[in-house]
HTML snippet that shows the backbone in 3Dmol.js (N, CA, C, O; Angstrom):
<script src="https://3Dmol.org/build/3Dmol-min.js"></script>
<div id="view" style="width:600px;height:400px;position:relative"></div>
<script>
const pdb = `
ATOM      1  N   MET A   1     129.387 167.624 122.147  1.00  0.00           N
ATOM      2  CA  MET A   1     130.593 166.968 121.702  1.00  0.00           C
ATOM      3  C   MET A   1     130.347 166.411 120.303  1.00  0.00           C
ATOM      4  O   MET A   1     129.329 165.760 120.069  1.00  0.00           O
ATOM      5  N   PRO A   2     131.269 166.658 119.371  1.00  0.00           N
ATOM      6  CA  PRO A   2     131.075 166.156 118.008  1.00  0.00           C
ATOM      7  C   PRO A   2     131.214 164.643 117.966  1.00  0.00           C
ATOM      8  O   PRO A   2     131.906 164.038 118.785  1.00  0.00           O
ATOM      9  N   ALA A   3     130.537 164.048 116.988  1.00  0.00           N
ATOM     10  CA  ALA A   3     130.628 162.598 116.810  1.00  0.00           C
ATOM     11  C   ALA A   3     132.041 162.228 116.370  1.00  0.00           C
ATOM     12  O   ALA A   3     132.734 163.019 115.730  1.00  0.00           O
ATOM     13  N   ILE A   4     132.448 161.030 116.720  1.00  0.00           N
ATOM     14  CA  ILE A   4     133.762 160.534 116.329  1.00  0.00           C
ATOM     15  C   ILE A   4     133.650 159.953 114.930  1.00  0.00           C
ATOM     16  O   ILE A   4     132.778 159.128 114.658  1.00  0.00           O
ATOM     17  N   ALA A   5     134.541 160.389 114.042  1.00  0.00           N
ATOM     18  CA  ALA A   5     134.538 159.881 112.675  1.00  0.00           C
ATOM     19  C   ALA A   5     134.730 158.362 112.681  1.00  0.00           C
ATOM     20  O   ALA A   5     135.499 157.835 113.484  1.00  0.00           O
ATOM     21  N   PRO A   6     134.036 157.666 111.792  1.00  0.00           N
ATOM     22  CA  PRO A   6     134.112 156.201 111.778  1.00  0.00           C
ATOM     23  C   PRO A   6     135.527 155.655 111.618  1.00  0.00           C
ATOM     24  O   PRO A   6     135.824 154.561 112.097  1.00  0.00           O
ATOM     25  N   ASP A   7     136.402 156.404 110.951  1.00  0.00           N
ATOM     26  CA  ASP A   7     137.762 155.909 110.725  1.00  0.00           C
ATOM     27  C   ASP A   7     138.781 156.507 111.697  1.00  0.00           C
ATOM     28  O   ASP A   7     139.984 156.286 111.552  1.00  0.00           O
ATOM     29  N   ALA A   8     138.310 157.250 112.668  1.00  0.00           N
ATOM     30  CA  ALA A   8     139.224 157.864 113.634  1.00  0.00           C
ATOM     31  C   ALA A   8     139.832 156.794 114.536  1.00  0.00           C
ATOM     32  O   ALA A   8     139.174 155.828 114.919  1.00  0.00           O
ATOM     33  N   VAL A   9     141.108 156.996 114.862  1.00  0.00           N
ATOM     34  CA  VAL A   9     141.773 156.105 115.803  1.00  0.00           C
ATOM     35  C   VAL A   9     141.353 156.526 117.208  1.00  0.00           C
ATOM     36  O   VAL A   9     141.470 157.692 117.584  1.00  0.00           O
ATOM     37  N   ILE A  10     140.865 155.558 117.971  1.00  0.00           N
ATOM     38  CA  ILE A  10     140.460 155.835 119.348  1.00  0.00           C
ATOM     39  C   ILE A  10     141.527 155.246 120.256  1.00  0.00           C
ATOM     40  O   ILE A  10     141.718 154.032 120.315  1.00  0.00           O
ATOM     41  N   GLY A  11     142.213 156.127 120.956  1.00  0.00           N
ATOM     42  CA  GLY A  11     143.291 155.681 121.826  1.00  0.00           C
ATOM     43  C   GLY A  11     142.816 155.517 123.256  1.00  0.00           C
ATOM     44  O   GLY A  11     141.950 156.249 123.736  1.00  0.00           O
ATOM     45  N   LEU A  12     143.399 154.545 123.915  1.00  0.00           N
ATOM     46  CA  LEU A  12     143.103 154.289 125.322  1.00  0.00           C
ATOM     47  C   LEU A  12     144.431 154.216 126.058  1.00  0.00           C
ATOM     48  O   LEU A  12     145.271 153.366 125.764  1.00  0.00           O
ATOM     49  N   ALA A  13     144.612 155.114 127.016  1.00  0.00           N
ATOM     50  CA  ALA A  13     145.833 155.086 127.815  1.00  0.00           C
ATOM     51  C   ALA A  13     145.958 153.717 128.458  1.00  0.00           C
ATOM     52  O   ALA A  13     145.019 153.231 129.088  1.00  0.00           O
ATOM     53  N   TRP A  14     147.122 153.094 128.300  1.00  0.00           N
ATOM     54  CA  TRP A  14     147.331 151.748 128.821  1.00  0.00           C
ATOM     55  C   TRP A  14     148.521 151.759 129.768  1.00  0.00           C
ATOM     56  O   TRP A  14     149.641 152.098 129.388  1.00  0.00           O
ATOM     57  N   TYR A  15     148.248 151.383 131.003  1.00  0.00           N
ATOM     58  CA  TYR A  15     149.245 151.458 132.075  1.00  0.00           C
ATOM     59  C   TYR A  15     149.707 150.083 132.510  1.00  0.00           C
ATOM     60  O   TYR A  15     148.975 149.099 132.395  1.00  0.00           O
ATOM     61  N   THR A  16     150.926 150.026 133.011  1.00  0.00           N
ATOM     62  CA  THR A  16     151.389 148.845 133.723  1.00  0.00           C
ATOM     63  C   THR A  16     150.909 148.993 135.166  1.00  0.00           C
ATOM     64  O   THR A  16     150.453 150.063 135.569  1.00  0.00           O
ATOM     65  N   ARG A  17     151.013 147.935 135.922  1.00  0.00           N
ATOM     66  CA  ARG A  17     150.631 148.008 137.336  1.00  0.00           C
ATOM     67  C   ARG A  17     151.467 149.074 138.059  1.00  0.00           C
ATOM     68  O   ARG A  17     150.932 149.864 138.838  1.00  0.00           O
ATOM     69  N   GLU A  18     152.769 149.091 137.798  1.00  0.00           N
ATOM     70  CA  GLU A  18     153.647 150.070 138.434  1.00  0.00           C
ATOM     71  C   GLU A  18     153.307 151.486 137.969  1.00  0.00           C
ATOM     72  O   GLU A  18     153.298 152.429 138.760  1.00  0.00           O
ATOM     73  N   GLY A  19     153.029 151.616 136.674  1.00  0.00           N
ATOM     74  CA  GLY A  19     152.664 152.922 136.136  1.00  0.00           C
ATOM     75  C   GLY A  19     151.376 153.445 136.748  1.00  0.00           C
ATOM     76  O   GLY A  19     151.251 154.638 137.023  1.00  0.00           O
ATOM     77  N   TRP A  20     150.418 152.551 136.960  1.00  0.00           N
ATOM     78  CA  TRP A  20     149.146 152.954 137.563  1.00  0.00           C
ATOM     79  C   TRP A  20     149.366 153.493 138.977  1.00  0.00           C
ATOM     80  O   TRP A  20     148.801 154.517 139.363  1.00  0.00           O
ATOM     81  N   GLU A  21     150.199 152.782 139.740  1.00  0.00           N
ATOM     82  CA  GLU A  21     150.487 153.234 141.107  1.00  0.00           C
ATOM     83  C   GLU A  21     151.170 154.594 141.089  1.00  0.00           C
ATOM     84  O   GLU A  21     150.867 155.455 141.914  1.00  0.00           O
ATOM     85  N   ARG A  22     152.089 154.788 140.151  1.00  0.00           N
ATOM     86  CA  ARG A  22     152.782 156.084 140.039  1.00  0.00           C
ATOM     87  C   ARG A  22     151.796 157.174 139.619  1.00  0.00           C
ATOM     88  O   ARG A  22     151.847 158.289 140.138  1.00  0.00           O
ATOM     89  N   LEU A  23     150.908 156.858 138.691  1.00  0.00           N
ATOM     90  CA  LEU A  23     149.894 157.824 138.271  1.00  0.00           C
ATOM     91  C   LEU A  23     149.048 158.250 139.462  1.00  0.00           C
ATOM     92  O   LEU A  23     148.747 159.433 139.621  1.00  0.00           O
ATOM     93  N   ARG A  24     148.667 157.299 140.294  1.00  0.00           N
ATOM     94  CA  ARG A  24     147.854 157.631 141.476  1.00  0.00           C
ATOM     95  C   ARG A  24     148.619 158.540 142.440  1.00  0.00           C
ATOM     96  O   ARG A  24     148.004 159.325 143.161  1.00  0.00           O
ATOM     97  N   GLU A  25     149.924 158.447 142.463  1.00  0.00           N
ATOM     98  CA  GLU A  25     150.738 159.329 143.304  1.00  0.00           C
ATOM     99  C   GLU A  25     150.773 160.754 142.747  1.00  0.00           C
ATOM    100  O   GLU A  25     150.783 161.721 143.509  1.00  0.00           O
ATOM    101  N   LEU A  26     150.790 160.879 141.425  1.00  0.00           N
ATOM    102  CA  LEU A  26     151.044 162.162 140.776  1.00  0.00           C
ATOM    103  C   LEU A  26     149.800 162.930 140.328  1.00  0.00           C
ATOM    104  O   LEU A  26     149.813 164.160 140.293  1.00  0.00           O
ATOM    105  N   ALA A  27     148.744 162.224 139.991  1.00  0.00           N
ATOM    106  CA  ALA A  27     147.573 162.862 139.384  1.00  0.00           C
ATOM    107  C   ALA A  27     146.894 163.824 140.348  1.00  0.00           C
ATOM    108  O   ALA A  27     146.704 163.511 141.523  1.00  0.00           O
ATOM    109  N   VAL A  28     146.531 164.994 139.842  1.00  0.00           N
ATOM    110  CA  VAL A  28     145.814 165.966 140.674  1.00  0.00           C
ATOM    111  C   VAL A  28     144.366 165.546 140.884  1.00  0.00           C
ATOM    112  O   VAL A  28     143.694 166.035 141.792  1.00  0.00           O
ATOM    113  N   ASP A  29     143.891 164.634 140.036  1.00  0.00           N
ATOM    114  CA  ASP A  29     142.511 164.148 140.155  1.00  0.00           C
ATOM    115  C   ASP A  29     142.474 162.698 140.642  1.00  0.00           C
ATOM    116  O   ASP A  29     141.596 161.929 140.252  1.00  0.00           O
ATOM    117  N   ARG A  30     143.424 162.336 141.489  1.00  0.00           N
ATOM    118  CA  ARG A  30     143.531 160.937 141.943  1.00  0.00           C
ATOM    119  C   ARG A  30     142.253 160.425 142.588  1.00  0.00           C
ATOM    120  O   ARG A  30     141.985 159.225 142.549  1.00  0.00           O
ATOM    121  N   ALA A  31     141.464 161.306 143.176  1.00  0.00           N
ATOM    122  CA  ALA A  31     140.208 160.873 143.812  1.00  0.00           C
ATOM    123  C   ALA A  31     139.221 160.331 142.768  1.00  0.00           C
ATOM    124  O   ALA A  31     138.331 159.553 143.110  1.00  0.00           O
ATOM    125  N   GLN A  32     139.371 160.733 141.509  1.00  0.00           N
ATOM    126  CA  GLN A  32     138.480 160.247 140.456  1.00  0.00           C
ATOM    127  C   GLN A  32     139.005 158.973 139.799  1.00  0.00           C
ATOM    128  O   GLN A  32     138.298 158.351 139.006  1.00  0.00           O
ATOM    129  N   LEU A  33     140.227 158.581 140.118  1.00  0.00           N
ATOM    130  CA  LEU A  33     140.809 157.372 139.534  1.00  0.00           C
ATOM    131  C   LEU A  33     140.331 156.140 140.284  1.00  0.00           C
ATOM    132  O   LEU A  33     139.966 156.218 141.457  1.00  0.00           O
ATOM    133  N   ASP A  34     140.336 155.013 139.605  1.00  0.00           N
ATOM    134  CA  ASP A  34     140.015 153.759 140.275  1.00  0.00           C
ATOM    135  C   ASP A  34     140.987 153.550 141.423  1.00  0.00           C
ATOM    136  O   ASP A  34     142.127 154.012 141.376  1.00  0.00           O
ATOM    137  N   ASP A  35     140.531 152.853 142.451  1.00  0.00           N
ATOM    138  CA  ASP A  35     141.350 152.639 143.635  1.00  0.00           C
ATOM    139  C   ASP A  35     142.508 151.674 143.414  1.00  0.00           C
ATOM    140  O   ASP A  35     143.520 151.742 144.111  1.00  0.00           O
ATOM    141  N   SER A  36     142.359 150.781 142.448  1.00  0.00           N
ATOM    142  CA  SER A  36     143.417 149.799 142.225  1.00  0.00           C
ATOM    143  C   SER A  36     143.645 149.592 140.738  1.00  0.00           C
ATOM    144  O   SER A  36     142.789 149.905 139.909  1.00  0.00           O
ATOM    145  N   PHE A  37     144.810 149.060 140.419  1.00  0.00           N
ATOM    146  CA  PHE A  37     145.117 148.708 139.041  1.00  0.00           C
ATOM    147  C   PHE A  37     144.094 147.711 138.500  1.00  0.00           C
ATOM    148  O   PHE A  37     143.628 147.838 137.368  1.00  0.00           O
ATOM    149  N   ASP A  38     143.752 146.722 139.319  1.00  0.00           N
ATOM    150  CA  ASP A  38     142.795 145.706 138.867  1.00  0.00           C
ATOM    151  C   ASP A  38     141.445 146.322 138.517  1.00  0.00           C
ATOM    152  O   ASP A  38     140.831 145.935 137.523  1.00  0.00           O
ATOM    153  N   ASP A  39     140.974 147.279 139.323  1.00  0.00           N
ATOM    154  CA  ASP A  39     139.714 147.970 139.017  1.00  0.00           C
ATOM    155  C   ASP A  39     139.841 148.742 137.712  1.00  0.00           C
ATOM    156  O   ASP A  39     138.948 148.699 136.866  1.00  0.00           O
ATOM    157  N   TRP A  40     140.968 149.458 137.554  1.00  0.00           N
ATOM    158  CA  TRP A  40     141.178 150.219 136.316  1.00  0.00           C
ATOM    159  C   TRP A  40     141.196 149.283 135.118  1.00  0.00           C
ATOM    160  O   TRP A  40     140.556 149.556 134.102  1.00  0.00           O
ATOM    161  N   GLU A  41     141.931 148.174 135.235  1.00  0.00           N
ATOM    162  CA  GLU A  41     142.062 147.260 134.102  1.00  0.00           C
ATOM    163  C   GLU A  41     140.710 146.662 133.712  1.00  0.00           C
ATOM    164  O   GLU A  41     140.411 146.526 132.525  1.00  0.00           O
ATOM    165  N   ARG A  42     139.898 146.306 134.699  1.00  0.00           N
ATOM    166  CA  ARG A  42     138.547 145.790 134.392  1.00  0.00           C
ATOM    167  C   ARG A  42     137.738 146.835 133.625  1.00  0.00           C
ATOM    168  O   ARG A  42     137.067 146.505 132.647  1.00  0.00           O
ATOM    169  N   GLY A  43     137.799 148.090 134.064  1.00  0.00           N
ATOM    170  CA  GLY A  43     137.074 149.158 133.377  1.00  0.00           C
ATOM    171  C   GLY A  43     137.588 149.398 131.974  1.00  0.00           C
ATOM    172  O   GLY A  43     136.805 149.618 131.050  1.00  0.00           O
ATOM    173  N   ALA A  44     138.899 149.357 131.810  1.00  0.00           N
ATOM    174  CA  ALA A  44     139.496 149.561 130.487  1.00  0.00           C
ATOM    175  C   ALA A  44     139.094 148.434 129.540  1.00  0.00           C
ATOM    176  O   ALA A  44     138.758 148.684 128.383  1.00  0.00           O
ATOM    177  N   GLN A  45     139.127 147.205 130.027  1.00  0.00           N
ATOM    178  CA  GLN A  45     138.727 146.071 129.187  1.00  0.00           C
ATOM    179  C   GLN A  45     137.244 146.164 128.822  1.00  0.00           C
ATOM    180  O   GLN A  45     136.850 145.812 127.710  1.00  0.00           O
ATOM    181  N   ALA A  46     136.431 146.635 129.756  1.00  0.00           N
ATOM    182  CA  ALA A  46     134.998 146.815 129.471  1.00  0.00           C
ATOM    183  C   ALA A  46     134.798 147.867 128.391  1.00  0.00           C
ATOM    184  O   ALA A  46     133.952 147.699 127.513  1.00  0.00           O
ATOM    185  N   ALA A  47     135.574 148.962 128.446  1.00  0.00           N
ATOM    186  CA  ALA A  47     135.465 150.005 127.422  1.00  0.00           C
ATOM    187  C   ALA A  47     135.846 149.457 126.056  1.00  0.00           C
ATOM    188  O   ALA A  47     135.184 149.751 125.060  1.00  0.00           O
ATOM    189  N   ILE A  48     136.907 148.664 126.005  1.00  0.00           N
ATOM    190  CA  ILE A  48     137.324 148.052 124.744  1.00  0.00           C
ATOM    191  C   ILE A  48     136.206 147.179 124.192  1.00  0.00           C
ATOM    192  O   ILE A  48     135.912 147.225 122.997  1.00  0.00           O
ATOM    193  N   ALA A  49     135.584 146.389 125.052  1.00  0.00           N
ATOM    194  CA  ALA A  49     134.496 145.504 124.630  1.00  0.00           C
ATOM    195  C   ALA A  49     133.293 146.306 124.137  1.00  0.00           C
ATOM    196  O   ALA A  49     132.672 145.943 123.138  1.00  0.00           O
ATOM    197  N   GLN A  50     132.962 147.394 124.834  1.00  0.00           N
ATOM    198  CA  GLN A  50     131.819 148.213 124.416  1.00  0.00           C
ATOM    199  C   GLN A  50     132.060 148.815 123.040  1.00  0.00           C
ATOM    200  O   GLN A  50     131.149 148.843 122.212  1.00  0.00           O
ATOM    201  N   PHE A  51     133.266 149.296 122.784  1.00  0.00           N
ATOM    202  CA  PHE A  51     133.560 149.845 121.463  1.00  0.00           C
ATOM    203  C   PHE A  51     133.546 148.749 120.405  1.00  0.00           C
ATOM    204  O   PHE A  51     133.089 148.973 119.284  1.00  0.00           O
ATOM    205  N   ALA A  52     134.040 147.574 120.752  1.00  0.00           N
ATOM    206  CA  ALA A  52     134.029 146.461 119.801  1.00  0.00           C
ATOM    207  C   ALA A  52     132.602 146.086 119.415  1.00  0.00           C
ATOM    208  O   ALA A  52     132.346 145.723 118.267  1.00  0.00           O
ATOM    209  N   GLU A  53     131.673 146.171 120.364  1.00  0.00           N
ATOM    210  CA  GLU A  53     130.269 145.844 120.089  1.00  0.00           C
ATOM    211  C   GLU A  53     129.664 146.749 119.024  1.00  0.00           C
ATOM    212  O   GLU A  53     128.745 146.341 118.313  1.00  0.00           O
ATOM    213  N   ILE A  54     130.167 147.961 118.910  1.00  0.00           N
ATOM    214  CA  ILE A  54     129.647 148.874 117.892  1.00  0.00           C
ATOM    215  C   ILE A  54     130.582 148.963 116.684  1.00  0.00           C
ATOM    216  O   ILE A  54     130.459 149.854 115.844  1.00  0.00           O
ATOM    217  N   GLY A  55     131.521 148.010 116.622  1.00  0.00           N
ATOM    218  CA  GLY A  55     132.387 147.919 115.454  1.00  0.00           C
ATOM    219  C   GLY A  55     133.572 148.851 115.456  1.00  0.00           C
ATOM    220  O   GLY A  55     134.164 149.101 114.406  1.00  0.00           O
ATOM    221  N   ARG A  56     133.926 149.361 116.594  1.00  0.00           N
ATOM    222  CA  ARG A  56     135.069 150.279 116.688  1.00  0.00           C
ATOM    223  C   ARG A  56     136.205 149.600 117.441  1.00  0.00           C
ATOM    224  O   ARG A  56     135.971 148.804 118.350  1.00  0.00           O
ATOM    225  N   VAL A  57     137.409 149.915 117.064  1.00  0.00           N
ATOM    226  CA  VAL A  57     138.583 149.348 117.716  1.00  0.00           C
ATOM    227  C   VAL A  57     139.277 150.442 118.509  1.00  0.00           C
ATOM    228  O   VAL A  57     139.542 151.531 118.000  1.00  0.00           O
ATOM    229  N   MET A  58     139.562 150.135 119.752  1.00  0.00           N
ATOM    230  CA  MET A  58     140.349 151.059 120.574  1.00  0.00           C
ATOM    231  C   MET A  58     141.798 150.588 120.523  1.00  0.00           C
ATOM    232  O   MET A  58     142.089 149.397 120.631  1.00  0.00           O
ATOM    233  N   ARG A  59     142.683 151.537 120.359  1.00  0.00           N
ATOM    234  CA  ARG A  59     144.112 151.222 120.337  1.00  0.00           C
ATOM    235  C   ARG A  59     144.686 151.462 121.730  1.00  0.00           C
ATOM    236  O   ARG A  59     144.589 152.566 122.267  1.00  0.00           O
ATOM    237  N   LYS A  60     145.277 150.436 122.303  1.00  0.00           N
ATOM    238  CA  LYS A  60     145.962 150.584 123.582  1.00  0.00           C
ATOM    239  C   LYS A  60     147.230 151.401 123.350  1.00  0.00           C
ATOM    240  O   LYS A  60     148.064 151.044 122.517  1.00  0.00           O
ATOM    241  N   VAL A  61     147.367 152.488 124.087  1.00  0.00           N
ATOM    242  CA  VAL A  61     148.522 153.360 123.950  1.00  0.00           C
ATOM    243  C   VAL A  61     149.326 153.255 125.241  1.00  0.00           C
ATOM    244  O   VAL A  61     148.930 153.807 126.268  1.00  0.00           O
ATOM    245  N   PRO A  62     150.463 152.543 125.191  1.00  0.00           N
ATOM    246  CA  PRO A  62     151.264 152.379 126.403  1.00  0.00           C
ATOM    247  C   PRO A  62     151.731 153.732 126.937  1.00  0.00           C
ATOM    248  O   PRO A  62     152.233 154.573 126.191  1.00  0.00           O
ATOM    249  N   ILE A  63     151.555 153.919 128.236  1.00  0.00           N
ATOM    250  CA  ILE A  63     151.900 155.196 128.858  1.00  0.00           C
ATOM    251  C   ILE A  63     153.068 155.010 129.817  1.00  0.00           C
ATOM    252  O   ILE A  63     153.020 154.196 130.740  1.00  0.00           O
ATOM    253  N   ASP A  64     154.111 155.785 129.573  1.00  0.00           N
ATOM    254  CA  ASP A  64     155.214 155.920 130.524  1.00  0.00           C
ATOM    255  C   ASP A  64     154.829 157.118 131.383  1.00  0.00           C
ATOM    256  O   ASP A  64     154.823 158.250 130.899  1.00  0.00           O
ATOM    257  N   VAL A  65     154.515 156.886 132.630  1.00  0.00           N
ATOM    258  CA  VAL A  65     153.968 157.950 133.477  1.00  0.00           C
ATOM    259  C   VAL A  65     154.974 159.072 133.692  1.00  0.00           C
ATOM    260  O   VAL A  65     154.582 160.234 133.791  1.00  0.00           O
ATOM    261  N   GLU A  66     156.263 158.751 133.766  1.00  0.00           N
ATOM    262  CA  GLU A  66     157.262 159.811 133.925  1.00  0.00           C
ATOM    263  C   GLU A  66     157.317 160.690 132.671  1.00  0.00           C
ATOM    264  O   GLU A  66     157.473 161.907 132.772  1.00  0.00           O
ATOM    265  N   ALA A  67     157.188 160.078 131.495  1.00  0.00           N
ATOM    266  CA  ALA A  67     157.145 160.854 130.248  1.00  0.00           C
ATOM    267  C   ALA A  67     155.873 161.697 130.200  1.00  0.00           C
ATOM    268  O   ALA A  67     155.902 162.843 129.750  1.00  0.00           O
ATOM    269  N   LEU A  68     154.768 161.137 130.659  1.00  0.00           N
ATOM    270  CA  LEU A  68     153.513 161.898 130.739  1.00  0.00           C
ATOM    271  C   LEU A  68     153.676 163.109 131.651  1.00  0.00           C
ATOM    272  O   LEU A  68     153.259 164.214 131.304  1.00  0.00           O
ATOM    273  N   LEU A  69     154.280 162.901 132.814  1.00  0.00           N
ATOM    274  CA  LEU A  69     154.502 164.001 133.748  1.00  0.00           C
ATOM    275  C   LEU A  69     155.363 165.087 133.117  1.00  0.00           C
ATOM    276  O   LEU A  69     155.048 166.272 133.226  1.00  0.00           O
ATOM    277  N   ALA A  70     156.453 164.688 132.455  1.00  0.00           N
ATOM    278  CA  ALA A  70     157.340 165.660 131.803  1.00  0.00           C
ATOM    279  C   ALA A  70     156.589 166.420 130.716  1.00  0.00           C
ATOM    280  O   ALA A  70     156.763 167.630 130.572  1.00  0.00           O
ATOM    281  N   TRP A  71     155.755 165.717 129.948  1.00  0.00           N
ATOM    282  CA  TRP A  71     154.976 166.363 128.889  1.00  0.00           C
ATOM    283  C   TRP A  71     154.008 167.380 129.490  1.00  0.00           C
ATOM    284  O   TRP A  71     153.882 168.499 128.993  1.00  0.00           O
ATOM    285  N   CYS A  72     153.324 166.980 130.566  1.00  0.00           N
ATOM    286  CA  CYS A  72     152.388 167.901 131.227  1.00  0.00           C
ATOM    287  C   CYS A  72     153.118 169.154 131.708  1.00  0.00           C
ATOM    288  O   CYS A  72     152.631 170.272 131.540  1.00  0.00           O
ATOM    289  N   GLN A  73     154.279 168.954 132.300  1.00  0.00           N
ATOM    290  CA  GLN A  73     155.047 170.101 132.796  1.00  0.00           C
ATOM    291  C   GLN A  73     155.467 171.010 131.648  1.00  0.00           C
ATOM    292  O   GLN A  73     155.396 172.234 131.762  1.00  0.00           O
ATOM    293  N   ALA A  74     155.906 170.412 130.538  1.00  0.00           N
ATOM    294  CA  ALA A  74     156.323 171.210 129.372  1.00  0.00           C
ATOM    295  C   ALA A  74     155.149 171.973 128.765  1.00  0.00           C
ATOM    296  O   ALA A  74     155.330 173.063 128.222  1.00  0.00           O
ATOM    297  N   GLN A  75     153.947 171.402 128.855  1.00  0.00           N
ATOM    298  CA  GLN A  75     152.756 172.049 128.307  1.00  0.00           C
ATOM    299  C   GLN A  75     152.102 172.991 129.302  1.00  0.00           C
ATOM    300  O   GLN A  75     151.176 173.719 128.945  1.00  0.00           O
ATOM    301  N   GLY A  76     152.570 172.989 130.547  1.00  0.00           N
ATOM    302  CA  GLY A  76     151.955 173.812 131.584  1.00  0.00           C
ATOM    303  C   GLY A  76     150.590 173.299 132.003  1.00  0.00           C
ATOM    304  O   GLY A  76     149.710 174.079 132.367  1.00  0.00           O
ATOM    305  N   LEU A  77     150.413 171.970 131.950  1.00  0.00           N
ATOM    306  CA  LEU A  77     149.119 171.364 132.271  1.00  0.00           C
ATOM    307  C   LEU A  77     149.198 170.579 133.568  1.00  0.00           C
ATOM    308  O   LEU A  77     150.225 169.971 133.872  1.00  0.00           O
ATOM    309  N   PRO A  78     148.118 170.590 134.331  1.00  0.00           N
ATOM    310  CA  PRO A  78     148.066 169.703 135.492  1.00  0.00           C
ATOM    311  C   PRO A  78     147.889 168.268 135.002  1.00  0.00           C
ATOM    312  O   PRO A  78     147.292 168.036 133.951  1.00  0.00           O
ATOM    313  N   LEU A  79     148.404 167.317 135.755  1.00  0.00           N
ATOM    314  CA  LEU A  79     148.253 165.913 135.359  1.00  0.00           C
ATOM    315  C   LEU A  79     146.860 165.450 135.786  1.00  0.00           C
ATOM    316  O   LEU A  79     146.661 164.925 136.882  1.00  0.00           O
ATOM    317  N   ASN A  80     145.904 165.666 134.879  1.00  0.00           N
ATOM    318  CA  ASN A  80     144.509 165.286 135.144  1.00  0.00           C
ATOM    319  C   ASN A  80     143.952 164.548 133.932  1.00  0.00           C
ATOM    320  O   ASN A  80     144.674 164.294 132.969  1.00  0.00           O
ATOM    321  N   SER A  81     142.683 164.208 133.980  1.00  0.00           N
ATOM    322  CA  SER A  81     142.098 163.399 132.909  1.00  0.00           C
ATOM    323  C   SER A  81     142.166 164.096 131.548  1.00  0.00           C
ATOM    324  O   SER A  81     142.402 163.442 130.532  1.00  0.00           O
ATOM    325  N   ALA A  82     141.965 165.397 131.519  1.00  0.00           N
ATOM    326  CA  ALA A  82     142.020 166.115 130.244  1.00  0.00           C
ATOM    327  C   ALA A  82     143.430 166.061 129.661  1.00  0.00           C
ATOM    328  O   ALA A  82     143.602 165.851 128.460  1.00  0.00           O
ATOM    329  N   ALA A  83     144.425 166.248 130.505  1.00  0.00           N
ATOM    330  CA  ALA A  83     145.811 166.197 130.031  1.00  0.00           C
ATOM    331  C   ALA A  83     146.172 164.782 129.586  1.00  0.00           C
ATOM    332  O   ALA A  83     146.869 164.611 128.586  1.00  0.00           O
ATOM    333  N   ARG A  84     145.708 163.768 130.316  1.00  0.00           N
ATOM    334  CA  ARG A  84     145.987 162.387 129.913  1.00  0.00           C
ATOM    335  C   ARG A  84     145.379 162.089 128.553  1.00  0.00           C
ATOM    336  O   ARG A  84     146.012 161.435 127.723  1.00  0.00           O
ATOM    337  N   ALA A  85     144.167 162.556 128.314  1.00  0.00           N
ATOM    338  CA  ALA A  85     143.518 162.344 127.018  1.00  0.00           C
ATOM    339  C   ALA A  85     144.287 163.068 125.912  1.00  0.00           C
ATOM    340  O   ALA A  85     144.484 162.524 124.826  1.00  0.00           O
ATOM    341  N   GLU A  86     144.714 164.285 126.195  1.00  0.00           N
ATOM    342  CA  GLU A  86     145.471 165.055 125.210  1.00  0.00           C
ATOM    343  C   GLU A  86     146.807 164.366 124.904  1.00  0.00           C
ATOM    344  O   GLU A  86     147.257 164.348 123.759  1.00  0.00           O
ATOM    345  N   TYR A  87     147.424 163.808 125.931  1.00  0.00           N
ATOM    346  CA  TYR A  87     148.700 163.109 125.754  1.00  0.00           C
ATOM    347  C   TYR A  87     148.518 161.869 124.878  1.00  0.00           C
ATOM    348  O   TYR A  87     149.355 161.598 124.017  1.00  0.00           O
ATOM    349  N   VAL A  88     147.457 161.127 125.080  1.00  0.00           N
ATOM    350  CA  VAL A  88     147.190 159.953 124.248  1.00  0.00           C
ATOM    351  C   VAL A  88     147.028 160.389 122.794  1.00  0.00           C
ATOM    352  O   VAL A  88     147.570 159.753 121.890  1.00  0.00           O
ATOM    353  N   THR A  89     146.295 161.457 122.571  1.00  0.00           N
ATOM    354  CA  THR A  89     146.128 161.976 121.209  1.00  0.00           C
ATOM    355  C   THR A  89     147.471 162.382 120.619  1.00  0.00           C
ATOM    356  O   THR A  89     147.762 162.092 119.458  1.00  0.00           O
ATOM    357  N   TYR A  90     148.288 163.056 121.426  1.00  0.00           N
ATOM    358  CA  TYR A  90     149.635 163.451 120.998  1.00  0.00           C
ATOM    359  C   TYR A  90     150.445 162.216 120.572  1.00  0.00           C
ATOM    360  O   TYR A  90     151.080 162.220 119.517  1.00  0.00           O
ATOM    361  N   LEU A  91     150.417 161.169 121.391  1.00  0.00           N
ATOM    362  CA  LEU A  91     151.176 159.958 121.069  1.00  0.00           C
ATOM    363  C   LEU A  91     150.675 159.295 119.797  1.00  0.00           C
ATOM    364  O   LEU A  91     151.475 158.834 118.983  1.00  0.00           O
ATOM    365  N   ILE A  92     149.373 159.242 119.618  1.00  0.00           N
ATOM    366  CA  ILE A  92     148.795 158.615 118.417  1.00  0.00           C
ATOM    367  C   ILE A  92     149.197 159.368 117.163  1.00  0.00           C
ATOM    368  O   ILE A  92     149.427 158.753 116.121  1.00  0.00           O
ATOM    369  N   GLN A  93     149.286 160.687 117.243  1.00  0.00           N
ATOM    370  CA  GLN A  93     149.544 161.506 116.073  1.00  0.00           C
ATOM    371  C   GLN A  93     151.030 161.618 115.721  1.00  0.00           C
ATOM    372  O   GLN A  93     151.388 162.092 114.643  1.00  0.00           O
ATOM    373  N   ARG A  94     151.882 161.178 116.638  1.00  0.00           N
ATOM    374  CA  ARG A  94     153.317 161.239 116.357  1.00  0.00           C
ATOM    375  C   ARG A  94     153.678 160.259 115.268  1.00  0.00           C
ATOM    376  O   ARG A  94     153.116 159.166 115.191  1.00  0.00           O
ATOM    377  N   PRO A  95     154.633 160.657 114.409  1.00  0.00           N
ATOM    378  CA  PRO A  95     155.055 159.737 113.333  1.00  0.00           C
ATOM    379  C   PRO A  95     155.807 158.526 113.877  1.00  0.00           C
ATOM    380  O   PRO A  95     156.228 157.663 113.107  1.00  0.00           O
TER     381      PRO A  95
END
`;
const viewer = $3Dmol.createViewer("view");
viewer.addModel(pdb, "pdb");
viewer.setStyle({}, {cartoon: {color: "spectrum"}});
viewer.zoomTo();
viewer.render();
</script>
C-alpha cells in the first residue's frame, strides 16, 4: 500500500446512532462491524487520536446510509468496507 501524502485529506465515515443501526442491517460484511454504535464510536475516536498523535487530521465525513446504499447500487458494488471507503473518498472529492 502506498504511503499517504502528508497533505492528503483523510476521511473517516461518521455515522449517527440510527445510521449505524441501519448500516448493520444493510452491510454485507456486518459480521466485521462493531456490535454497537458505542463500540464503533470508541474505535473511531481512537483512530482520530492515533492520527492526531502523528500530526495528521482525520476529517469526519457524515454518512447518510440510504444515500450510501443508493450510491453502492448505482456503482454495482456490495455495501462492504471497500465500498464505504470509496464512498468517503467520493464525498471528500466532491465540490
